C-alpha positions as CSV (number, residue, x, y, z in Angstrom):
1,M,-41.5,23.7,-5.8
2,Q,-42.2,26.0,-8.7
3,I,-44.9,24.6,-11.5
4,L,-43.3,24.2,-14.7
5,D,-42.8,26.7,-17.3
6,D,-45.9,26.3,-20.4
7,K,-42.9,26.3,-22.6
8,Y,-41.1,23.0,-20.7
9,Y,-44.4,21.5,-20.7
10,D,-45.1,22.0,-23.9
11,R,-42.3,20.0,-24.9
12,L,-43.2,17.3,-22.7
13,N,-46.2,16.5,-24.0
14,D,-44.4,17.1,-27.6
15,I,-42.6,14.2,-26.5
16,A,-44.8,11.9,-25.1
17,H,-47.0,11.7,-28.3
18,A,-43.4,11.1,-30.8
19,I,-43.5,8.2,-28.1
20,Q,-46.9,6.8,-28.2
21,S,-47.4,7.4,-32.0
22,S,-44.1,5.7,-32.7
23,E,-43.8,2.4,-34.4
24,L,-40.7,1.5,-32.0
25,L,-43.7,1.2,-29.1
26,Q,-46.2,-0.7,-31.3
27,K,-43.1,-2.7,-32.2
28,Y,-42.8,-3.2,-28.4
29,R,-45.6,-4.0,-27.5
30,E,-45.8,-6.8,-29.9
31,D,-43.2,-8.8,-27.9
32,E,-41.9,-6.4,-24.8
33,S,-38.5,-7.9,-25.3
34,E,-35.5,-6.1,-24.2
35,E,-34.0,-4.9,-27.6
36,N,-37.6,-3.6,-28.6
37,Y,-37.5,-1.7,-25.5
38,L,-33.7,-0.3,-25.9
39,M,-34.1,0.7,-29.0
40,L,-37.6,3.0,-27.6
41,R,-34.8,4.3,-24.9
42,R,-32.4,5.1,-27.4
43,A,-34.9,7.0,-29.7
44,F,-36.3,9.1,-26.6
45,E,-34.6,9.3,-23.6
46,P,-31.9,11.8,-25.3
47,A,-34.8,14.2,-26.1
48,I,-36.1,13.9,-22.5
49,A,-32.3,14.3,-21.3
50,E,-31.8,17.5,-23.2
51,L,-35.0,19.1,-21.7
52,Y,-34.4,18.1,-18.5
53,H,-30.8,19.6,-18.2
54,E,-32.0,22.9,-19.8
55,V,-34.7,22.8,-17.3
56,A,-31.9,22.0,-14.3
57,E,-29.7,24.6,-15.8
58,H,-32.0,27.8,-16.3
59,A,-34.9,26.6,-13.9
60,P,-34.1,24.3,-10.9
61,L,-36.7,25.1,-9.1
62,Q,-39.1,23.7,-11.7
63,L,-37.2,20.5,-11.2
64,I,-39.8,18.6,-9.0
65,D,-42.8,19.1,-11.3
66,L,-40.9,17.9,-14.1
67,E,-39.9,14.9,-12.5
68,K,-43.6,14.3,-11.4
69,T,-44.8,14.9,-14.5
70,L,-42.1,12.3,-16.3
71,L,-43.7,9.7,-13.9
72,N,-46.7,9.7,-16.1
73,P,-47.0,6.3,-17.9
74,V,-47.7,8.0,-21.0
75,F,-43.6,8.4,-20.9
76,E,-43.4,4.6,-20.9
77,G,-40.8,4.4,-17.7
78,L,-38.3,6.0,-19.7
79,F,-35.5,8.4,-18.3
80,M,-37.3,7.2,-14.9
81,P,-33.9,5.3,-13.4
82,R,-31.8,8.3,-13.8
83,I,-34.8,10.4,-12.1
84,L,-34.9,8.1,-8.8
85,G,-30.7,8.3,-8.5
86,Y,-31.1,12.1,-8.6
87,S,-34.0,12.2,-5.7
88,V,-31.9,9.5,-3.7
89,L,-28.6,12.2,-4.0
90,R,-31.1,15.3,-3.4
91,G,-31.8,14.0,0.0
92,E,-30.2,16.0,2.5
93,I,-27.7,13.6,4.9
94,N,-26.5,13.9,8.3
95,E,-22.9,12.9,9.7
96,Q,-24.2,9.6,10.1
97,Y,-25.1,9.3,6.5
98,R,-28.5,9.2,6.9
99,Y,-31.4,11.3,5.6
100,V,-32.1,14.5,8.3
101,R,-35.7,13.7,7.1
102,P,-37.8,11.2,5.4
103,N,-37.0,11.5,1.5
104,D,-40.2,11.3,0.4
105,H,-39.6,12.2,-3.5
106,F,-37.7,9.1,-3.6
107,K,-40.3,7.2,-1.8
108,E,-42.5,8.6,-4.7
109,V,-40.3,7.7,-7.7
110,L,-39.6,4.3,-7.1
111,L,-43.4,3.4,-6.2
112,A,-44.0,4.7,-9.8
113,I,-41.2,2.8,-11.1
114,C,-42.8,-0.3,-8.9
115,S,-46.3,0.6,-10.4
116,S,-44.8,0.5,-14.2
117,V,-45.7,-2.4,-16.9
118,H,-42.1,-2.1,-18.0
119,F,-40.9,-2.6,-14.1
120,D,-39.0,-6.2,-16.1
121,H,-37.0,-3.7,-17.7
122,L,-36.5,-0.9,-15.4
123,K,-35.2,-3.1,-13.0
124,K,-31.9,-3.9,-14.1
125,R,-31.0,-0.5,-13.8
126,I,-32.4,0.6,-10.2
127,G,-30.5,-1.7,-7.9
128,Q,-28.0,0.5,-6.9
129,S,-30.1,3.5,-6.5
130,I,-32.4,1.5,-4.4
131,Q,-29.3,0.2,-1.9
132,V,-27.9,3.6,-1.5
133,G,-31.3,5.4,-0.7
134,F,-32.0,1.9,1.8
135,A,-28.4,2.5,3.3
136,L,-29.6,6.1,3.8
137,S,-33.2,5.5,5.1
138,S,-34.4,4.2,8.5
139,D,-35.7,0.5,9.0
140,I,-39.0,2.1,10.0
141,W,-38.9,4.3,6.5
142,I,-38.3,1.0,4.7
143,T,-40.8,-0.9,6.5
144,N,-43.5,1.3,5.1
145,L,-42.5,1.6,1.7
146,L,-42.5,-2.2,1.7
147,D,-45.8,-2.6,3.4
148,Q,-47.5,-0.5,0.1
149,I,-45.9,-3.0,-2.5
150,H,-48.2,-6.0,-2.6
151,N,-46.8,-7.5,-5.9
152,R,-44.3,-10.2,-4.1
153,R,-41.7,-10.7,-6.5
154,I,-41.6,-6.6,-6.6
155,R,-41.4,-6.8,-3.0
156,Y,-38.9,-9.7,-2.5
157,F,-36.5,-7.7,-5.4
158,L,-36.9,-4.7,-2.9
159,Q,-35.5,-6.6,0.0
160,Q,-32.8,-7.8,-1.6
161,Q,-31.5,-4.3,-2.1
162,K,-31.6,-3.7,2.0
163,N,-27.8,-4.5,2.4
164,E,-27.0,-5.1,6.1
165,R,-22.9,-4.3,5.6
166,Y,-24.6,-0.9,5.2
167,R,-25.5,-0.3,9.0
168,D,-21.6,-0.1,9.5
169,L,-21.1,4.0,9.0
170,K,-17.6,3.3,7.3
171,E,-19.1,1.5,4.3
172,R,-22.3,3.7,4.1
173,Q,-20.2,6.5,3.3
174,A,-17.7,4.6,0.9
175,L,-21.2,3.6,-1.0
176,Y,-22.7,7.1,-0.9
177,Q,-19.3,8.9,-2.0
178,R,-18.9,5.9,-4.5
179,Y,-22.2,6.6,-6.2
180,I,-21.9,10.1,-6.0
181,R,-19.1,9.9,-7.8
182,Q,-21.5,9.1,-11.1
183,F,-23.5,12.4,-10.9
184,H,-20.3,14.7,-10.4
185,N,-20.7,16.7,-14.0
186,E,-24.8,17.0,-13.8
187,F,-27.4,19.6,-12.4
188,F,-30.3,17.8,-10.5
189,Y,-30.2,19.9,-7.2
190,S,-33.1,21.6,-6.4
191,A,-35.1,22.8,-3.3
192,E,-38.1,25.1,-1.8
193,F,-37.8,28.5,-0.7
194,P,-39.5,28.9,2.5
195,Q,-42.5,31.4,3.1
196,T,-43.2,31.0,6.8
197,R,-40.4,31.5,9.7
198,G,-41.3,27.7,11.1
199,A,-40.4,26.3,7.5
200,M,-37.6,28.3,7.2
201,K,-35.9,27.0,10.4
202,A,-36.9,23.5,9.3
203,N,-35.7,23.1,5.3
204,F,-33.1,26.1,5.6
205,S,-30.2,23.7,5.4
206,A,-31.4,21.6,2.2
207,L,-31.9,25.3,0.8
208,R,-28.2,26.5,1.6
209,L,-27.0,23.2,0.1
210,F,-28.7,23.3,-2.9
211,L,-27.5,26.6,-3.7
212,L,-23.7,26.2,-2.6
213,K,-24.1,23.4,-5.2
214,R,-25.0,25.7,-7.7
215,F,-22.3,28.1,-7.1
216,E,-20.1,25.7,-7.2
217,A,-21.3,24.2,-10.7
218,G,-21.7,27.5,-12.2
219,G,-23.7,28.4,-15.2
220,D,-26.8,30.4,-15.0
221,N,-28.1,31.5,-11.5
222,T,-29.9,34.4,-12.8
223,S,-33.3,32.4,-11.7
224,L,-32.2,32.3,-8.3
225,K,-32.3,36.2,-7.6
226,A,-35.6,37.0,-7.4
227,Q,-36.4,34.0,-4.8
228,T,-33.2,34.9,-2.8
229,L,-34.0,38.6,-2.6
230,E,-37.6,37.6,-1.7
231,F,-35.9,35.6,1.1
232,L,-34.1,38.4,2.6
233,A,-36.9,41.1,2.3
234,N,-39.3,39.0,4.2
235,P,-39.3,40.8,7.8
236,E,-40.4,36.9,9.3
237,F,-36.7,35.4,8.9
238,Q,-34.7,38.6,9.8
239,N,-32.9,38.2,13.4
240,S,-32.0,34.7,12.9
241,E,-29.0,32.8,11.9
242,E,-30.1,31.6,8.6
243,Y,-30.7,35.1,7.6
244,V,-27.6,35.8,8.1
245,Q,-26.5,32.7,6.3
246,M,-28.0,33.5,3.3
247,L,-26.9,37.1,3.3
248,A,-23.7,35.8,3.0
249,L,-24.2,33.6,-0.3
250,V,-26.2,36.2,-2.1
251,G,-23.6,38.8,-1.1
252,N,-20.3,36.7,-1.8
253,F,-22.2,35.0,-5.2
254,L,-24.3,36.4,-7.0
255,D,-23.9,39.0,-9.5
256,L,-26.1,41.7,-8.1
257,T,-27.3,45.1,-10.2
258,E,-26.3,48.3,-8.4
259,E,-30.0,48.4,-7.1
260,E,-30.1,45.3,-6.4
261,R,-26.5,45.3,-4.4
262,Q,-28.2,48.5,-2.3
263,Q,-31.0,46.5,-1.2
264,V,-28.7,44.2,0.1
265,A,-26.7,46.5,1.8
266,Q,-29.6,47.9,3.5
267,H,-30.6,44.4,5.1
268,F,-26.9,43.9,6.3
269,T,-26.8,47.2,8.3
270,R,-30.2,46.5,9.5
271,E,-29.2,42.9,10.9
272,Q,-25.6,44.8,12.1
273,V,-27.8,46.7,14.4
274,N,-31.1,44.3,15.2
275,F,-29.5,40.6,15.9
276,P,-27.2,40.3,18.7
277,D,-24.0,38.5,17.7
278,F,-24.6,39.3,14.0
279,E,-21.0,39.9,13.0
280,G,-19.6,36.8,15.3
281,H,-22.4,34.6,13.2
282,Y,-21.3,36.0,9.8
283,L,-17.6,35.5,10.6
284,A,-18.2,32.1,11.8
285,F,-20.1,31.3,8.6
286,L,-17.6,32.7,6.4
287,A,-14.8,30.5,7.9
288,E,-17.0,27.7,7.4
289,L,-17.4,28.6,3.4
290,Y,-13.3,28.4,3.0
291,Q,-13.1,25.3,4.7
292,N,-15.9,23.4,2.8
293,H,-16.1,25.2,-0.4
294,A,-12.9,26.8,-1.1
295,A,-13.4,26.4,-5.1
296,L,-16.2,29.4,-4.4
297,M,-13.7,31.7,-1.9
298,T,-12.1,33.5,-5.0
299,P,-10.7,36.9,-4.6
300,E,-14.0,38.2,-6.7
301,A,-16.1,36.6,-4.1
302,D,-14.2,38.6,-1.1
303,L,-14.5,41.9,-3.0
304,R,-18.1,41.6,-4.3
305,M,-18.8,41.2,-0.7
306,A,-16.9,44.4,0.1
307,R,-19.2,46.0,-1.4
308,V,-22.2,45.0,0.2
309,V,-20.4,45.6,3.8
310,S,-20.0,49.1,4.5
311,L,-16.4,49.3,5.5
312,C,-16.6,52.9,7.1
313,R,-18.6,51.3,9.7
314,P,-16.5,50.3,12.7
315,G,-17.0,46.3,12.7
316,R,-15.1,43.1,12.9
317,V,-16.5,42.1,9.5
318,A,-15.1,45.4,7.8
319,D,-12.5,45.3,9.9
320,F,-11.8,41.9,7.5
321,Y,-12.6,43.1,4.6
322,R,-10.7,46.2,4.7
323,V,-7.8,44.0,4.9
324,A,-9.0,41.7,2.4
325,Q,-9.0,44.4,0.0
326,V,-5.5,45.5,0.5
327,I,-4.7,41.6,-0.1
328,H,-6.3,41.1,-2.8
329,S,-5.1,44.9,-4.7
330,L,-1.6,44.7,-3.9
331,G,-1.0,41.0,-3.7
332,Y,0.5,39.1,-0.8
333,V,3.7,39.1,-1.6
334,H,3.8,43.1,-1.4
335,P,5.3,44.4,1.9
336,D,2.4,47.0,2.3
337,A,0.0,43.7,2.5
338,I,2.0,41.9,4.4
339,E,2.2,44.8,6.6
340,A,-1.4,45.1,6.8
341,V,-1.7,41.7,7.7
342,R,0.4,41.9,10.4
343,D,-1.0,45.2,12.0
344,F,-5.2,43.0,11.4
345,Y,-3.7,40.2,13.5
346,N,-2.1,42.0,16.3
347,S,-5.1,44.4,16.7
348,H,-7.4,41.2,17.3
349,E,-6.9,38.2,19.6
350,G,-5.4,35.5,17.8
351,L,-8.1,33.2,17.8
352,S,-11.1,35.3,17.4
353,L,-12.7,34.3,14.2
354,E,-11.5,37.7,12.1
355,N,-8.1,36.4,12.7
356,K,-9.0,32.5,11.3
357,C,-11.1,34.0,8.2
358,L,-7.5,36.0,7.5
359,R,-5.8,32.5,7.7
360,L,-7.7,30.7,5.9
361,L,-7.8,33.7,3.2
362,M,-4.1,33.7,3.4
363,L,-3.9,29.5,3.3
364,H,-6.1,29.3,0.2
365,Y,-4.0,32.2,-2.0
366,F,-0.9,29.3,-0.3
367,T,-3.1,26.2,-1.8
368,R,-3.7,27.7,-4.9
369,W,0.2,28.6,-5.5
370,F,0.9,25.1,-4.9
371,K,-1.7,23.9,-7.6
372,G,-0.2,25.8,-10.0
373,I,3.5,25.6,-10.0
374,S,5.0,22.9,-12.3
375,E,8.3,21.0,-11.2
376,M,10.4,22.4,-13.7
377,E,9.8,25.9,-11.9
378,Y,11.3,24.6,-8.0
379,G,13.8,28.1,-8.2
380,D,10.5,29.8,-7.2
381,F,9.4,27.6,-4.5
382,F,12.7,28.3,-3.2
383,E,11.8,31.8,-3.2
384,M,8.4,31.9,-1.7
385,S,9.2,29.7,0.8
386,K,10.7,32.8,2.3
387,I,7.3,34.1,2.3
388,F,5.8,31.3,3.7
389,H,7.8,31.9,6.7
390,L,7.1,35.1,7.3
391,Y,2.9,34.4,7.2
392,M,3.8,31.6,9.8
393,R,6.0,33.9,12.0
394,I,2.5,36.6,12.1
395,F,0.3,33.9,12.6
396,G,1.8,31.6,15.2
397,N,-0.8,29.0,14.7
398,Q,-0.4,25.3,14.6
399,E,-3.5,24.4,11.8
400,F,-1.7,26.9,9.7
401,N,1.6,26.0,10.0
402,Q,0.7,22.7,9.4
403,A,-1.3,23.2,6.2
404,L,2.0,24.9,4.8
405,E,3.9,22.0,5.8
406,E,2.2,19.2,4.0
407,S,1.6,21.6,1.2
408,A,5.4,22.2,1.3
409,Q,6.2,18.6,1.7
410,A,3.4,17.1,-0.8
411,Y,5.5,19.6,-3.4
412,L,9.0,18.3,-2.8
413,E,7.4,14.8,-2.9
414,R,6.4,15.9,-6.8
415,L,10.1,17.2,-7.5
416,L,12.2,13.6,-6.8
417,K,9.2,12.0,-9.0
418,V,11.3,13.9,-11.3
419,Y,14.8,14.7,-10.3
420,T,15.6,11.2,-10.1
421,D,19.7,11.5,-10.3
422,R,20.9,11.8,-6.7
423,R,24.3,13.1,-8.9
424,G,22.4,15.8,-10.7
425,K,22.7,19.6,-10.0
426,D,19.0,19.5,-9.7
427,Y,18.6,17.0,-7.1
428,Q,21.2,18.2,-5.0
429,D,20.0,21.9,-5.0
430,I,16.9,20.8,-4.1
431,R,18.5,18.1,-1.1
432,K,20.3,21.2,0.3
433,F,17.4,23.3,0.0
434,A,14.9,20.8,2.1
435,K,17.6,19.7,4.6
436,G,19.1,23.5,4.8
437,Q,16.6,25.9,4.8
438,M,13.1,23.9,4.8
439,V,14.1,22.9,8.0
440,E,15.0,26.0,9.3
441,M,12.0,27.8,8.3
442,G,9.7,24.9,9.8
443,L,8.3,23.6,6.6
444,L,10.6,20.2,7.8
445,T,11.7,18.7,10.6
446,E,15.6,16.5,10.7
447,K,13.7,13.5,10.9
448,E,11.7,14.2,7.9
449,A,14.4,15.7,6.0
450,D,16.7,12.7,7.1
451,K,13.7,10.0,5.7
452,I,13.1,11.9,2.6
453,F,16.5,11.8,1.5
454,R,17.6,8.1,2.5
455,V,19.2,6.2,0.3
456,R,17.8,2.7,0.6
457,R,20.4,0.1,0.0
458,S,19.4,-3.5,-1.3
459,R,20.0,-6.0,0.8
460,R,22.9,-8.4,-0.1
461,K,21.6,-12.0,-0.7
462,V,22.8,-14.8,1.0
463,D,23.7,-18.0,0.0
464,E,22.7,-20.5,2.7
465,E,24.7,-23.0,1.1
466,A,28.0,-21.9,0.7
C-alpha cells in the first residue's frame, strides 16, 4: 500500500471541511431524517466519487489509504457503502468461491460502518455487500467479527445477512457473479508489491490478479511501471515461477521505453539461463493468459513481447515468437504463414506447450473473425471455412476442432434467424453449403445438419368428438 499523495489528501481535507461547515449537515443534525441525509449525500458524494476514480485510474496503489481516510467520522459516512462493496470484491477468491486469506479490509470498513452514528441510514445500502462478504468468508471469521459488535441491534442485523443457502457452491458462485456485474465498469482494484521473497510467495496471486484487471480495464498504467520494474530488479525474487509470470506481464502488456525494454530483456535472458525449465513455466503461463484473458492477448501484445525475447537465441519461447511474428505480419490466410505454422507444428511434439500456445493464438484470430462478420457476409464464411479446415488438418487437435465447430455452428444459427424463407435463394445456399461442405470439413456432422434444417410440422388437431 502506498501513502496517499498530498495533492489528493488536500482535496479530501477540502471536502471534509465543506461537509462540516455546510448548512445541509446542520439541518440534518436537527432531525436526523432520512430525507436530509439523502440531501447531504447528493451534495457531497459526487465530489468524493470523482476524487476516488481519479486516484483509482492514476494511482491505484494508493486506494487503500484513500479508503481508510474516508472512514474518518468527519466524512459523515458518505461513500462508505461503496467502499464496502469494493473491499468485498477486492479480496482474492479460490475455485470454491471462498477468500484465499481473511479479508481484513472488508472487516475494517464494516466495523467503521457499524460504529458510525449514521448506521441506521447506511444499513439500507449495505445488506447485499455483507451477504456476499459473509458468503465468501469462513464461519470462524464471521464469529470473530460478530464478537466485536457490542450493540445487540447491530449484531442481530449482521447475523441476518448470513444466509445458509450460500453454503452451496453453486449458490455462492451465482451470488458472486450477480454482484460483481454491478461493478463491471469501475476501477477499484489495488494491491501491495512485496518486499521479501516470503511476502512474494504468499501474496503474488493477488498482485497478479490486480495487474491483469488493470490491463484489461485499460487506462493509464504509467504509475505501475516503476513498481513492476523494481520487482524485476530485486534479486530475491529471481529464479521463481512468480518472477517468470511478472516478466510475462510486464513484457506483454506495458509500453516500455527502449531503456526499460532492454532492462527487461536482460532479466529474461538471465532467467532463461539460471532458472530450470524457465521456458516451460513461461509457455504454461502464456497458455493460461490465452485461455483466461483472451481480450489481452492481441497481436500487439505478442509483438511487444517478441522485442523482449532474444529471437536469435535457440529455445522454445523464441521459436514460438518467431512463428507468431510471421502470422501477425503476413496474416493467417497467407500461404507463407500457413506453411510456417505447418513447419513449426510438425517440428514440435503435438501436445507440447509451444504447440498449445500456437493453437490458442490461431483460435483467437478465428474467434475475433466470427465476432466481426455480419449475417450479410455469409459468402465470406463459405470461403473462410476452407482456411478453418486447413488449420484443423494441420493441428489435428480435438479441442481446437471443437472450438471452431462451435463458433461455426453459432454463426450458422445466426444466419438462420435472419434468412427464414425456406424457399429463398439465401436460405437454400446456406442449407446446401452446411449439408455439403460443412459436413465434409467436419464443422458439422450429418446428424447435426439434419437437425438444424429439419422442417418441423405442426400436428393436426384431432376432433375427439367426431
